[in-house]
LOFITI-914750 format. One line per 3 residues: for each residue x, y, z of C-alpha. Coordinates in steps of 0.5 Angstrom, whole numbers. Example, Ala and Ser with C-alpha at 12.3 -4.5 7.8 and 13.67 -1.06 7.14 Angstrom:
BEGIN
25,-9,16 ~ 27,-2,14
REM end
This chain:
BEGIN
-59,19,-48 ~ -57,13,-43 ~ -49,11,-43
-48,5,-45 ~ -45,1,-38 ~ -46,7,-34
-49,4,-27 ~ -51,8,-21 ~ -50,5,-14
-53,8,-7 ~ -47,9,-2 ~ -50,12,3
-57,14,7 ~ -59,19,13 ~ -65,23,15
-70,24,20 ~ -75,19,23 ~ -81,20,28
-79,17,35 ~ -72,15,33 ~ -66,18,35
-62,16,29 ~ -62,11,23 ~ -60,5,27
-66,6,32 ~ -70,7,26 ~ -68,0,23
-68,-3,30 ~ -76,-1,31 ~ -78,-2,24
-75,-10,24 ~ -78,-10,31 ~ -85,-9,28
-86,-2,32 ~ -91,3,30 ~ -88,10,30
-94,14,30 ~ -96,18,36 ~ -102,22,39
-100,29,37 ~ -101,34,43 ~ -100,40,38
-106,38,34 ~ -111,35,40 ~ -110,42,43
-115,44,38 ~ -121,40,40 ~ -126,39,36
-124,43,30 ~ -119,38,28 ~ -121,31,26
-115,27,27 ~ -110,27,32 ~ -105,22,31
-98,23,27 ~ -91,21,26 ~ -89,27,28
-82,30,30 ~ -80,35,35 ~ -74,40,35
-72,37,42 ~ -72,30,39 ~ -67,33,33
-62,36,38 ~ -65,43,36 ~ -67,49,40
-71,54,37 ~ -69,62,38 ~ -75,66,38
-75,73,36 ~ -76,79,41 ~ -80,83,36
-84,78,32 ~ -89,74,36 ~ -88,66,36
-83,67,31 ~ -77,62,31 ~ -71,67,29
-67,61,28 ~ -65,55,31 ~ -59,52,36
-56,46,34 ~ -54,43,41 ~ -50,37,38
-46,42,34 ~ -47,39,27 ~ -49,45,23
-45,52,23 ~ -50,57,26 ~ -49,61,19
-52,55,16 ~ -58,54,21 ~ -60,62,20
-63,60,13 ~ -66,54,15 ~ -73,52,17
-74,45,21 ~ -74,41,15 ~ -68,44,12
-64,43,18 ~ -66,35,17 ~ -64,35,10
-57,38,12 ~ -56,33,18 ~ -58,27,13
-54,29,8 ~ -48,30,13 ~ -50,23,15
-50,20,8 ~ -44,23,6 ~ -40,20,12
-43,13,10 ~ -41,14,3 ~ -34,16,5
-33,21,0 ~ -27,26,1 ~ -28,34,1
-25,34,-6 ~ -31,30,-9 ~ -36,33,-5
-35,39,-6 ~ -33,37,-14 ~ -37,40,-20
-39,33,-21 ~ -43,32,-15 ~ -50,35,-15
-56,36,-10 ~ -63,34,-11 ~ -68,35,-5
-75,36,-5 ~ -81,38,0 ~ -88,37,-1
-90,44,2 ~ -87,51,3 ~ -84,53,10
-90,54,13 ~ -88,55,21 ~ -84,61,18
-89,63,14 ~ -95,63,19 ~ -92,67,24
-88,72,19 ~ -95,73,16 ~ -99,73,22
-95,79,25 ~ -95,83,19 ~ -103,82,17
-106,81,24 ~ -101,84,29 ~ -100,90,24
-92,90,25 ~ -87,92,20 ~ -84,87,15
-77,87,19 ~ -80,84,25 ~ -79,78,22
-72,79,20 ~ -69,78,14 ~ -69,71,12
-76,69,11 ~ -75,68,4 ~ -69,63,4
-73,60,10 ~ -79,59,6 ~ -78,58,-1
-79,52,-5 ~ -72,50,-6 ~ -70,51,1
-67,44,2 ~ -63,43,-4 ~ -60,51,-3
-59,50,4 ~ -55,43,3 ~ -52,46,-2
-49,51,1 ~ -47,47,7 ~ -43,42,3
-41,47,-2 ~ -42,42,-8 ~ -41,46,-15
-45,41,-19 ~ -53,41,-20 ~ -57,44,-14
-64,43,-16 ~ -71,41,-12 ~ -77,38,-16
-84,37,-13 ~ -89,32,-14 ~ -93,32,-9
-93,25,-5 ~ -88,22,-10 ~ -83,28,-9
-78,24,-5 ~ -77,18,-10 ~ -78,23,-16
-72,27,-13 ~ -68,21,-12 ~ -70,19,-19
-68,25,-23 ~ -61,25,-20 ~ -61,17,-22
-61,20,-29 ~ -56,26,-28 ~ -51,20,-26
-54,15,-31 ~ -54,20,-37 ~ -46,22,-35
-48,29,-33 ~ -46,28,-26 ~ -42,22,-22
-45,23,-15 ~ -51,26,-12 ~ -54,28,-6
-61,26,-7 ~ -68,25,-3 ~ -74,29,0
-77,32,6 ~ -83,34,10 ~ -82,38,16
-87,38,22 ~ -92,43,21 ~ -99,44,23
-101,47,17 ~ -100,41,13 ~ -104,37,18
-110,41,18 ~ -110,42,10 ~ -111,34,10
-115,34,16 ~ -120,39,12 ~ -120,34,6
-123,29,11 ~ -117,24,8 ~ -114,23,15
-115,17,19 ~ -119,17,26 ~ -123,13,30
-117,8,32 ~ -111,8,37 ~ -105,11,35
-101,5,34 ~ -107,2,29 ~ -109,8,26
-105,7,19 ~ -107,0,17 ~ -106,-1,9
-111,-5,5 ~ -115,-7,12 ~ -122,-7,10
-123,-2,16 ~ -118,3,13 ~ -121,11,13
-115,15,11 ~ -108,16,12 ~ -104,18,18
-100,25,16 ~ -93,24,18 ~ -87,28,18
-79,26,16 ~ -74,27,12 ~ -70,21,7
-63,23,4 ~ -59,18,0 ~ -52,19,-3
-51,16,-10 ~ -45,15,-14 ~ -43,12,-21
-42,4,-20 ~ -35,3,-23 ~ -32,10,-19
-35,7,-12 ~ -33,0,-14 ~ -26,3,-15
-25,6,-9 ~ -28,1,-5 ~ -34,4,-3
-39,0,1 ~ -45,-1,-4 ~ -52,-1,-1
-56,-3,-7 ~ -55,-2,-15 ~ -61,2,-18
-64,-2,-24 ~ -68,3,-27 ~ -73,9,-26
-79,11,-29 ~ -84,16,-28 ~ -91,18,-32
-98,22,-31 ~ -104,18,-31 ~ -107,23,-36
-114,22,-35 ~ -115,29,-32 ~ -117,27,-25
-113,31,-19 ~ -114,26,-13 ~ -117,19,-16
-112,14,-17 ~ -111,10,-24 ~ -111,3,-25
-109,4,-33 ~ -103,10,-31 ~ -100,5,-25
-100,-1,-30 ~ -97,4,-35 ~ -92,6,-30
-90,-2,-29 ~ -89,-3,-36 ~ -84,3,-37
-80,1,-31 ~ -80,-7,-33 ~ -78,-4,-41
-80,-11,-43 ~ -74,-14,-39 ~ -74,-20,-35
-73,-16,-28 ~ -78,-18,-23 ~ -78,-16,-15
-78,-21,-10 ~ -81,-15,-6 ~ -86,-10,-8
-86,-4,-3 ~ -92,0,-4 ~ -94,7,-4
-100,4,1 ~ -103,10,4 ~ -109,7,8
-114,10,4 ~ -120,7,2 ~ -120,7,-6
-112,9,-7 ~ -110,2,-3 ~ -115,-3,-7
-113,0,-14 ~ -105,0,-13 ~ -106,-8,-10
-110,-9,-16 ~ -105,-6,-21 ~ -99,-10,-17
-102,-17,-18 ~ -104,-15,-25 ~ -97,-15,-27
-94,-19,-22 ~ -98,-25,-21 ~ -101,-28,-15
-95,-31,-12 ~ -87,-31,-12 ~ -86,-24,-8
-89,-20,-2 ~ -91,-13,-1 ~ -88,-9,4
-92,-3,6 ~ -88,2,11 ~ -93,7,12
-96,2,17 ~ -91,3,21 ~ -90,11,21
-95,14,17 ~ -95,18,10 ~ -89,23,10
-92,26,4 ~ -86,30,1 ~ -81,25,4
-85,19,3 ~ -81,17,-3 ~ -75,17,0
-76,15,7 ~ -79,9,4 ~ -73,8,-1
-68,7,5 ~ -73,2,8 ~ -72,-1,2
-64,-1,2 ~ -65,-3,10 ~ -69,-10,7
-64,-11,2 ~ -59,-11,8 ~ -62,-15,13
-66,-20,8 ~ -72,-19,11 ~ -79,-16,9
-82,-10,13 ~ -89,-12,15 ~ -96,-9,14
-98,-7,21 ~ -106,-7,22 ~ -108,-10,15
-112,-15,20 ~ -118,-17,15 ~ -118,-16,7
-124,-14,4 ~ -128,-21,2 ~ -132,-18,-3
-131,-14,-10 ~ -128,-7,-10 ~ -133,-2,-13
-128,-1,-19 ~ -128,-8,-20 ~ -136,-8,-22
-135,-2,-27 ~ -137,-4,-34 ~ -130,-5,-38
-126,-7,-32 ~ -120,-11,-34 ~ -116,-12,-28
-116,-18,-23 ~ -123,-21,-21 ~ -122,-23,-15
-123,-20,-8 ~ -117,-17,-4 ~ -118,-22,1
-115,-27,-5 ~ -108,-24,-4 ~ -108,-25,4
-101,-29,3 ~ -97,-23,0 ~ -99,-18,5
-96,-20,12 ~ -97,-17,19 ~ -90,-19,22
-83,-19,19 ~ -80,-24,15 ~ -74,-27,13
-72,-29,6 ~ -68,-28,0 ~ -68,-21,-2
-64,-19,-9 ~ -69,-14,-12 ~ -74,-9,-9
-79,-5,-13 ~ -81,2,-10 ~ -88,5,-12
-90,12,-10 ~ -96,17,-13 ~ -98,24,-12
-104,29,-13 ~ -105,31,-20 ~ -104,23,-23
-96,23,-22 ~ -93,17,-21 ~ -86,14,-20
-82,7,-19 ~ -76,5,-18 ~ -72,-2,-18
-66,-3,-14 ~ -62,-9,-13 ~ -57,-12,-8
-50,-12,-10 ~ -49,-20,-12 ~ -41,-21,-12
REM end
């Protein structure tokens, strides 16, 4: 049961972002309309065995990390050196690269939040961080050395489990910051990042915690990449900068990318009382399942119910809708039609951050939530790059018997989807994210109006 009058503020943020040294550079590049998608040499090296070779990837060197390879196990990164000395060696020894990003993002978020050591280590401070996949880079080498090369289990060292378990990101952050509250990891495919933030919001809203570090991560991994490439759902045939093209009539798949987004949440009155800089105030969070039994196909009715749950008969209306917008042929169309069905054809704009850095899977929702905070901060709408031409014809789903959604082609909503950054008054943004299995998440965040 929600506690009357208890609100949740966002007071810090951090993470790891493709082709960017820090959050400031990430923000600068986004609002300058730049793409962070690059040709990925690690994928291209496999020639015709991989169809797509572009990604918003992050290297160890770009994060100030150096892998130390085992002398016993082939190609096994036994640990990492933090060249900038941000994380103690003991914490690095239990982490894969994604967990390290989570720790770095958490430190940045806590620093921005201005939490004291006592507040951070309190039993009223939780950690809720999830990932879309396992620690593939660690598992790949460990299993190869055992099954293929016939080496003993101890060749991979004693940290394969803690560096690859589903819960590794939250666990590593908790051990680093020494919080005594909740420590959990929720996985919901490509809705993971937003889902973890939403769950942390509820912990605070319902009075179970006063503060939380929350978000999602997807560490750079060729295993993840080739899995989606095998499904033939990745973008191909375009230059790297043009590969991610949500809503464009020629879109043919998403750009598989990697990153991390972490935010610091705090009960609003507590944050105000200590003079914290409030980045945004969460209005509401809602999640649901499509309920149609389809693992992959998006649901128009499921997304409409998501909106109904988020709005909850209130007058809440956003100035910007941050869409999931992956650049897949069916997904983009259904999402745009569901947004228009609820919001109408004018009075707001649509932002599609994946057009600038691709689809970060487990990190997508949290990194894109950070882009929403940046839009509130900058009072600018991030663009939808490469949405050059919208379909002038009706979508296949609009031609089916019993269709009850909008009956205009996507081209009719051109004015909602801009290819350049614009300035406008932004008081509220709704963020949408979806995942395999029919899971849907939505959060509304507002600017603090003094």
